[in-house]
C-alpha positions as a Markdown table, in Angstrom:
| # | Residue | x | y | z |
|---|---|---|---|---|
| 1 | Unk | 21.8 | -33.9 | 52.3 |
| 2 | Unk | 23.7 | -35.1 | 49.8 |
| 3 | Unk | 20.6 | -36.4 | 48.1 |
| 4 | Unk | 19.1 | -32.6 | 48.2 |
| 5 | Unk | 22.4 | -31.3 | 46.9 |
| 6 | Unk | 22.4 | -33.9 | 44.0 |
| 7 | Unk | 18.6 | -32.8 | 43.1 |
| 8 | Unk | 19.4 | -29.1 | 43.0 |
| 9 | Unk | 22.2 | -29.7 | 40.8 |
| 10 | Unk | 19.8 | -31.5 | 38.7 |
| 11 | Unk | 17.3 | -28.9 | 38.2 |
| 12 | Unk | 19.4 | -26.7 | 37.8 |
| 13 | Unk | 21.2 | -28.6 | 35.1 |
| 14 | Unk | 17.7 | -29.1 | 33.2 |
| 15 | Unk | 17.1 | -25.4 | 33.3 |
| 16 | Unk | 20.5 | -24.6 | 31.7 |
| 17 | Unk | 19.8 | -27.0 | 29.2 |
| 18 | Unk | 16.2 | -25.9 | 28.3 |
| 19 | Unk | 17.4 | -22.4 | 28.2 |
| 20 | Unk | 20.6 | -23.3 | 25.8 |
| 21 | Unk | 17.8 | -25.8 | 23.2 |
| 22 | Unk | 15.3 | -22.7 | 23.4 |
| 23 | Unk | 18.2 | -20.5 | 22.2 |
| 24 | Unk | 18.7 | -22.8 | 19.5 |
| 25 | Unk | 15.7 | -23.6 | 18.3 |
| 26 | Unk | 15.8 | -25.3 | 14.7 |
| 27 | Unk | 12.1 | -24.1 | 13.8 |
| 28 | Unk | 13.8 | -20.9 | 13.9 |
| 29 | Unk | 16.1 | -19.3 | 11.4 |
| 30 | Unk | 19.8 | -18.6 | 12.5 |
| 31 | Unk | 20.9 | -14.9 | 12.3 |
| 32 | Unk | 23.9 | -14.8 | 10.1 |
| 33 | Unk | 25.9 | -12.1 | 11.7 |
| 34 | Unk | 28.2 | -11.8 | 8.5 |
| 35 | Unk | 25.1 | -10.8 | 6.7 |
| 36 | Unk | 25.1 | -7.2 | 6.6 |
| 37 | Unk | 22.7 | -4.7 | 4.7 |
| 38 | Unk | 24.8 | -3.1 | 1.7 |
| 39 | Unk | 24.8 | 0.6 | 2.9 |
| 40 | Unk | 25.0 | 1.5 | -0.8 |
| 41 | Unk | 22.1 | -0.4 | -1.9 |
| 42 | Unk | 19.3 | 1.5 | -2.1 |
| 43 | Unk | 16.2 | -0.2 | -0.4 |
| 44 | Unk | 13.9 | -2.1 | -2.8 |
| 45 | Unk | 10.0 | -1.1 | -1.7 |
| 46 | Unk | 7.9 | -3.9 | -0.4 |
| 47 | Unk | 4.2 | -3.9 | -1.6 |
| 48 | Unk | 3.1 | -6.5 | 0.8 |
| 49 | Unk | 4.4 | -4.6 | 3.6 |
| 50 | Unk | 3.0 | -1.7 | 3.0 |
| 51 | Unk | -0.9 | -0.6 | 2.7 |
| 52 | Unk | -1.3 | 0.4 | -1.0 |
| 53 | Unk | -4.6 | 0.3 | -2.3 |
| 54 | Unk | -3.3 | -3.2 | -4.0 |
| 55 | Unk | -2.4 | -4.5 | -1.0 |
| 56 | Unk | -5.5 | -3.3 | 1.1 |
| 57 | Unk | -8.4 | -4.9 | -1.0 |
| 58 | Unk | -8.7 | -8.5 | -1.3 |
| 59 | Unk | -6.6 | -11.3 | -1.8 |
| 60 | Unk | -3.8 | -12.5 | -4.4 |
| 61 | Unk | -6.6 | -13.2 | -6.6 |
| 62 | Unk | -8.7 | -10.3 | -7.0 |
| 63 | Unk | -8.6 | -8.5 | -10.2 |
| 64 | Unk | -7.6 | -4.7 | -9.4 |
| 65 | Unk | -9.1 | -1.7 | -10.9 |
| 66 | Unk | -6.5 | 0.3 | -13.4 |
| 67 | Unk | -6.7 | 3.2 | -10.6 |
| 68 | Unk | -5.7 | 0.9 | -7.9 |
| 69 | Unk | -2.4 | -0.3 | -9.7 |
| 70 | Unk | -2.1 | 3.6 | -10.5 |
| 71 | Unk | -2.6 | 4.7 | -7.2 |
| 72 | Unk | -0.5 | 1.8 | -5.8 |
| 73 | Unk | 2.7 | 2.9 | -8.3 |
| 74 | Unk | 2.1 | 6.5 | -7.1 |
| 75 | Unk | 2.3 | 5.1 | -3.6 |
| 76 | Unk | 5.4 | 3.4 | -3.8 |
| 77 | Unk | 7.0 | 6.3 | -5.8 |
| 78 | Unk | 6.6 | 8.3 | -2.8 |
| 79 | Unk | 8.2 | 6.3 | -0.9 |
| 80 | Unk | 5.1 | 5.7 | 1.0 |
| 81 | Unk | 4.2 | 9.1 | 1.3 |
| 82 | Unk | 2.3 | 8.9 | -2.3 |
| 83 | Unk | 1.4 | 11.8 | -4.0 |
| 84 | Unk | 2.0 | 14.3 | -1.3 |
| 85 | Unk | 5.5 | 13.6 | -1.2 |
| 86 | Unk | 5.8 | 13.5 | -4.7 |
| 87 | Unk | 3.9 | 16.7 | -5.2 |
| 88 | Unk | 6.0 | 18.2 | -2.7 |
| 89 | Unk | 9.3 | 17.2 | -3.6 |
| 90 | Unk | 9.0 | 17.5 | -7.4 |
| 91 | Unk | 6.9 | 20.9 | -7.6 |
| 92 | Unk | 10.4 | 22.3 | -9.6 |
| 93 | Unk | 13.8 | 20.9 | -10.3 |
| 94 | Unk | 17.2 | 20.3 | -12.2 |
| 95 | Unk | 18.0 | 17.3 | -14.2 |
| 96 | Unk | 21.1 | 17.0 | -16.2 |
| 97 | Unk | 22.5 | 13.8 | -17.9 |
| 98 | Unk | 23.6 | 12.7 | -21.7 |
| 99 | Unk | 21.4 | 11.6 | -24.8 |
| 100 | Unk | 23.5 | 9.1 | -27.3 |
| 101 | Unk | 21.0 | 9.0 | -30.3 |
| 102 | Unk | 20.8 | 6.7 | -33.4 |
| 103 | Unk | 21.8 | 9.0 | -36.4 |
| 104 | Unk | 21.9 | 7.8 | -39.8 |
| 105 | Unk | 24.0 | 4.9 | -41.5 |
| 106 | Unk | 24.2 | 3.3 | -38.0 |
| 107 | Unk | 26.2 | 5.9 | -36.5 |
| 108 | Unk | 25.9 | 8.0 | -33.0 |
| 109 | Unk | 25.2 | 11.1 | -31.6 |
| 110 | Unk | 25.8 | 12.4 | -28.2 |
| 111 | Unk | 24.7 | 15.3 | -26.2 |
| 112 | Unk | 24.7 | 16.6 | -22.7 |
| 113 | Unk | 21.4 | 18.4 | -21.5 |
| 114 | Unk | 19.7 | 20.2 | -18.6 |
| 115 | Unk | 16.2 | 19.8 | -18.2 |
| 116 | Unk | 14.5 | 22.7 | -15.5 |
| 117 | Unk | 11.1 | 22.5 | -15.2 |
| 118 | Unk | 8.3 | 24.1 | -12.8 |
| 119 | Unk | 5.1 | 22.0 | -12.5 |
| 120 | Unk | 2.0 | 23.6 | -12.6 |
| 121 | Unk | -1.8 | 22.2 | -11.3 |
| 122 | Unk | -1.4 | 20.0 | -14.6 |
| 123 | Unk | 1.0 | 19.1 | -17.2 |
| 124 | Unk | -0.7 | 21.7 | -19.6 |
| 125 | Unk | 0.8 | 24.8 | -17.3 |
| 126 | Unk | 4.0 | 23.3 | -16.8 |
| 127 | Unk | 7.0 | 25.3 | -17.3 |
| 128 | Unk | 9.8 | 23.4 | -18.9 |
| 129 | Unk | 13.6 | 24.1 | -20.8 |
| 130 | Unk | 15.5 | 21.6 | -21.9 |
| 131 | Unk | 19.1 | 23.2 | -22.8 |
| 132 | Unk | 20.9 | 20.4 | -25.3 |
| 133 | Unk | 25.0 | 21.0 | -26.2 |
| 134 | Unk | 25.9 | 18.9 | -29.3 |
| 135 | Unk | 29.2 | 18.7 | -30.8 |
| 136 | Unk | 27.8 | 21.1 | -33.4 |
| 137 | Unk | 26.1 | 23.1 | -31.8 |
| 138 | Unk | 24.0 | 24.1 | -28.9 |
| 139 | Unk | 19.8 | 24.9 | -28.5 |
| 140 | Unk | 17.0 | 24.6 | -26.2 |
| 141 | Unk | 13.6 | 23.9 | -26.2 |
| 142 | Unk | 10.8 | 25.8 | -23.9 |
| 143 | Unk | 7.6 | 24.8 | -23.5 |
| 144 | Unk | 5.3 | 27.2 | -21.4 |
| 145 | Unk | 1.7 | 28.9 | -21.9 |
| 146 | Unk | 0.9 | 25.8 | -23.8 |
| 147 | Unk | 3.3 | 26.6 | -26.6 |
| 148 | Unk | 6.3 | 25.1 | -27.6 |
| 149 | Unk | 9.3 | 26.9 | -29.0 |
| 150 | Unk | 13.1 | 27.2 | -29.6 |
| 151 | Unk | 16.1 | 29.5 | -28.7 |
| 152 | Unk | 19.4 | 29.6 | -30.3 |
| 153 | Unk | 21.9 | 32.4 | -29.2 |
| 154 | Unk | 18.7 | 34.3 | -27.5 |
| 155 | Unk | 16.6 | 34.5 | -31.0 |
| 156 | Unk | 13.3 | 32.1 | -31.3 |
| 157 | Unk | 13.0 | 29.6 | -34.1 |
| 158 | Unk | 10.3 | 26.7 | -35.0 |
| 159 | Unk | 11.8 | 23.5 | -34.0 |
| 160 | Unk | 11.7 | 21.0 | -36.8 |
| 161 | Unk | 8.6 | 18.4 | -36.8 |
| 162 | Unk | 10.5 | 15.7 | -35.6 |
| 163 | Unk | 12.0 | 17.5 | -32.8 |
| 164 | Unk | 8.5 | 18.8 | -31.6 |
| 165 | Unk | 7.1 | 15.5 | -31.6 |
| 166 | Unk | 10.0 | 13.8 | -29.5 |
| 167 | Unk | 9.7 | 16.7 | -27.0 |
| 168 | Unk | 6.0 | 16.5 | -26.6 |
| 169 | Unk | 5.5 | 12.6 | -26.9 |
| 170 | Unk | 8.2 | 12.5 | -23.7 |
| 171 | Unk | 5.7 | 14.7 | -21.7 |
| 172 | Unk | 2.8 | 13.0 | -22.8 |
| 173 | Unk | 4.2 | 9.4 | -22.9 |
| 174 | Unk | 5.8 | 9.2 | -19.5 |
| 175 | Unk | 5.9 | 7.9 | -16.1 |
| 176 | Unk | 5.0 | 11.0 | -14.8 |
| 177 | Unk | 1.9 | 10.9 | -16.8 |
| 178 | Unk | 0.8 | 8.1 | -15.0 |
| 179 | Unk | 1.8 | 9.7 | -11.6 |
| 180 | Unk | -0.2 | 12.7 | -12.4 |
| 181 | Unk | -3.5 | 11.0 | -13.9 |
| 182 | Unk | -5.8 | 12.5 | -12.2 |
| 183 | Unk | -4.5 | 16.2 | -12.1 |
| 184 | Unk | -4.4 | 15.7 | -15.6 |
| 185 | Unk | -8.1 | 14.5 | -16.0 |
| 186 | Unk | -6.9 | 11.0 | -17.8 |
| 187 | Unk | -8.5 | 7.6 | -17.0 |
| 188 | Unk | -6.6 | 4.2 | -16.3 |
| 189 | Unk | -8.0 | 1.2 | -17.3 |
| 190 | Unk | -6.9 | -2.5 | -15.9 |
| 191 | Unk | -5.8 | -4.6 | -18.7 |
| 192 | Unk | -4.4 | -8.1 | -17.1 |
| 193 | Unk | -1.7 | -9.6 | -15.1 |
| 194 | Unk | 1.1 | -11.6 | -16.9 |
| 195 | Unk | 4.2 | -13.2 | -16.7 |
| 196 | Unk | 7.1 | -11.9 | -19.4 |
| 197 | Unk | 10.6 | -12.7 | -18.8 |
| 198 | Unk | 10.3 | -14.4 | -15.6 |
| 199 | Unk | 8.2 | -11.3 | -14.3 |
| 200 | Unk | 5.0 | -10.8 | -13.0 |
| 201 | Unk | 3.6 | -7.5 | -14.3 |
| 202 | Unk | 0.3 | -5.4 | -13.9 |
| 203 | Unk | -0.9 | -4.1 | -17.4 |
| 204 | Unk | -3.0 | -1.0 | -17.6 |
| 205 | Unk | -3.9 | 1.7 | -20.0 |
| 206 | Unk | -3.5 | 5.3 | -19.5 |
| 207 | Unk | -6.2 | 7.5 | -21.8 |
| 208 | Unk | -5.5 | 11.1 | -21.7 |
| 209 | Unk | -8.2 | 14.1 | -22.6 |
| 210 | Unk | -6.6 | 14.3 | -26.0 |
| 211 | Unk | -7.5 | 10.4 | -26.2 |
| 212 | Unk | -3.9 | 9.8 | -26.6 |
| 213 | Unk | -3.3 | 6.0 | -25.3 |
| 214 | Unk | 0.2 | 5.0 | -23.1 |
| 215 | Unk | 0.5 | 1.3 | -22.0 |
| 216 | Unk | 2.6 | 0.4 | -18.8 |
| 217 | Unk | 3.8 | -2.6 | -17.6 |
| 218 | Unk | 4.3 | -2.5 | -13.6 |
| 219 | Unk | 6.2 | -4.9 | -11.7 |
| 220 | Unk | 4.4 | -6.9 | -9.5 |
| 221 | Unk | 6.9 | -6.8 | -7.2 |
| 222 | Unk | 8.3 | -3.3 | -6.6 |
| 223 | Unk | 5.2 | -1.7 | -8.3 |
| 224 | Unk | 8.1 | 0.2 | -10.5 |
| 225 | Unk | 7.2 | 0.7 | -14.3 |
| 226 | Unk | 9.3 | -1.0 | -16.5 |
| 227 | Unk | 8.4 | -0.4 | -19.7 |
| 228 | Unk | 5.6 | 1.7 | -21.5 |
| 229 | Unk | 4.6 | 1.1 | -24.9 |
| 230 | Unk | 2.2 | 3.7 | -27.5 |
| 231 | Unk | 1.9 | 4.3 | -31.2 |
| 232 | Unk | 2.4 | 7.4 | -33.2 |
| 233 | Unk | 2.9 | 8.3 | -36.6 |
| 234 | Unk | 6.5 | 9.9 | -37.6 |
| 235 | Unk | 4.3 | 12.3 | -39.6 |
| 236 | Unk | 0.6 | 13.5 | -39.5 |
| 237 | Unk | -1.4 | 11.2 | -41.2 |
| 238 | Unk | 1.1 | 8.6 | -41.7 |
| 239 | Unk | 1.4 | 5.0 | -40.7 |
| 240 | Unk | 1.7 | 4.8 | -36.7 |
| 241 | Unk | 4.9 | 3.4 | -35.1 |
| 242 | Unk | 5.0 | 1.3 | -32.2 |
| 243 | Unk | 7.5 | 2.7 | -29.7 |
| 244 | Unk | 8.6 | 1.4 | -26.3 |
| 245 | Unk | 10.2 | 3.3 | -23.6 |
| 246 | Unk | 12.4 | 1.0 | -20.7 |
| 247 | Unk | 13.1 | 2.0 | -17.6 |
| 248 | Unk | 16.4 | 1.0 | -15.3 |
| 249 | Unk | 18.3 | 1.5 | -12.5 |
| 250 | Unk | 16.1 | 2.9 | -10.5 |
| 251 | Unk | 17.3 | 4.9 | -7.4 |
| 252 | Unk | 15.8 | 6.7 | -4.3 |
| 253 | Unk | 16.2 | 10.1 | -5.0 |
| 254 | Unk | 15.5 | 12.6 | -2.2 |
| 255 | Unk | 12.9 | 10.7 | -1.2 |
| 256 | Unk | 11.1 | 9.4 | -4.3 |
| 257 | Unk | 11.9 | 6.5 | -6.8 |
| 258 | Unk | 13.6 | 7.6 | -10.1 |
| 259 | Unk | 15.1 | 5.2 | -13.2 |
| 260 | Unk | 18.4 | 6.7 | -13.9 |
| 261 | Unk | 18.5 | 5.0 | -17.5 |
| 262 | Unk | 15.9 | 4.5 | -20.2 |
| 263 | Unk | 16.2 | 3.1 | -23.6 |
| 264 | Unk | 13.7 | 4.3 | -26.5 |
| 265 | Unk | 13.0 | 2.3 | -29.1 |
| 266 | Unk | 10.9 | 2.3 | -32.2 |
| 267 | Unk | 9.7 | -1.1 | -33.6 |
| 268 | Unk | 12.3 | -2.8 | -31.5 |
| 269 | Unk | 15.1 | -0.7 | -33.3 |
| 270 | Unk | 17.0 | 1.5 | -30.4 |
| 271 | Unk | 16.5 | 5.3 | -31.4 |
| 272 | Unk | 18.0 | 6.5 | -28.3 |
| 273 | Unk | 19.4 | 5.9 | -24.8 |
| 274 | Unk | 19.4 | 8.8 | -21.9 |
| 275 | Unk | 21.6 | 8.7 | -18.9 |
| 276 | Unk | 20.8 | 10.9 | -15.9 |
| 277 | Unk | 23.9 | 12.2 | -14.2 |
| 278 | Unk | 22.6 | 14.4 | -11.2 |
| 279 | Unk | 19.2 | 15.5 | -10.2 |
| 280 | Unk | 17.8 | 18.3 | -7.7 |
| 281 | Unk | 14.3 | 18.7 | -6.7 |
| 282 | Unk | 13.2 | 22.0 | -5.0 |
| 283 | Unk | 15.4 | 24.3 | -6.4 |
| 284 | Unk | 14.3 | 28.0 | -7.3 |
| 285 | Unk | 14.0 | 28.8 | -10.8 |
| 286 | Unk | 13.7 | 32.4 | -12.6 |
| 287 | Unk | 10.5 | 32.9 | -14.5 |
| 288 | Unk | 12.6 | 34.6 | -17.4 |
| 289 | Unk | 14.5 | 31.3 | -18.3 |
| 290 | Unk | 10.5 | 29.8 | -19.8 |
| 291 | Unk | 9.7 | 33.2 | -21.3 |
| 292 | Unk | 9.8 | 33.9 | -25.0 |
| 293 | Unk | 12.4 | 36.4 | -25.7 |
| 294 | Unk | 10.1 | 37.9 | -28.6 |
| 295 | Unk | 6.9 | 38.4 | -25.9 |
| 296 | Unk | 9.7 | 40.2 | -23.3 |
| 297 | Unk | 10.8 | 42.3 | -26.5 |
| 298 | Unk | 7.7 | 43.2 | -27.4 |
| 299 | Unk | 6.7 | 44.1 | -23.4 |
| 300 | Unk | 9.4 | 46.1 | -22.5 |
| 301 | Unk | 9.2 | 49.9 | -22.4 |
């Protein structure tokens, strides 16, 4: 009888020990109860776990096409919702922030801005208005019906060539130009996958219908656009200048990714820094704010 009881006790001890050892399996990483997700940090997209065009086709050594890189960027910027989410959320909106420009003799000039937009079927049909408030003046630049004009105190003016070129370049050479390459009839060509400053990068070239070219440097890990490059002359017929626009501080905004800080350089010399303070998508905007005051006056009875 005692032997039977001892045998039962030994079996129970072995079962308990086996369960305890299995729970402490050294081949499995232990869960650290003190390690918690930072609730203020934006989640970082993980292309490896998402069925992006890059992840879905071939192995890590396969050379992708330019469109596969672009479509993967679109997929991630829409927070795994892709083009459909971007088109739904970013169809119109209001962005506010501050711009710091490098003026003459090393001085800086700050201004606040409000950027309002309504997207059309492609970029040429977009409606855009940028109101800027500087220490010495306030003015607006408006793009609509394929034209650009300025407004001061309700009166039209023709923007200086430099201001007009800067405004249009921000539309032609932008992250949005890559996200909307199909709508705009642009082509995207794969250039290379390289490593710079410790970062694995995809490099693609976008060429729009007017043969303007923009080179994008895309993080192979996050699929965020880290910077872009393009060349333009300061004045027509002049020597092309190399511009670089860098993007920082990506945040998830209404279900889409957006860089809240950007820096523009010309030949490695910083020209401008833009800091976004707030963005609201899906805001109803009246057509009147995008209309030419002179045209409105001529159409009045």
